[in-house]
N, C-alpha and C positions, 0 to 999 in steps of 0.2 A: 714421933712427937705426940704429946697428949692432946686430947680435945681441948678447945678453948671455950670458956663460958662467954655468952653474949651478955653485955650490960643491958639489963632489962629496961632500965630507965631510958637509955639512949635508943633502944629499939622502938620505944613508943613515940619518940620525938623526931627521928630521922628516917628517911627512905632513900634508897639508892636509885638514881636515874639510869636510863639506858646508856648514857655516855660515861657512867662511872662516877659522876659527882653525887653529892648528897643534898637533898632538899630538906627544908625545915620551915616551920611556921614562924611568923614574926611575933614579937612580944608586945605587951601593952594592949591586948584586945580582949582581956577576960573580965574586967570590971572597971567601975568608974568611967562609964562610957558617955555619960550625959554631957560632960564638959568638952568632949573631943568632937571635932568637926566631922561631918559626914564624909567628906573627902579623905580625911585622915583615916577614918575607920575602914573605908573601902580599900585604902592602900595597905592597911595592916592585915586585911583579910587575905591578901595575895600571899602566896608562898614565895620563898626565895632560896638561894643556894647557900650552903655553908661556905664561909670564907676559906681562902687557901691556907691561912695560918691554922685554922681549926680542923681541917680535913684529916690530917694525920691522926689526931686524937680520936676523931669519930671512927675512922677506919679501924683503929685498934680496939675500940669498944664493940664494934660490929664485925667480927672476923668473917662471918659467913654471909654478909649482905651482898 
């Protein structure tokens, strides 16, 4: 089987955890932060895991993760 290319955009956005899941950053934390409440911004700063529905696609984009 030939080598598979890693999707470079996905490689910058997702990391694999020790349990085999993928972690990601939350959206809406890059700009227009003045109108967002401090608690909301703290929550957005925390990472989260990729949903079960999206995990298959991420795994295909990162074959060697």
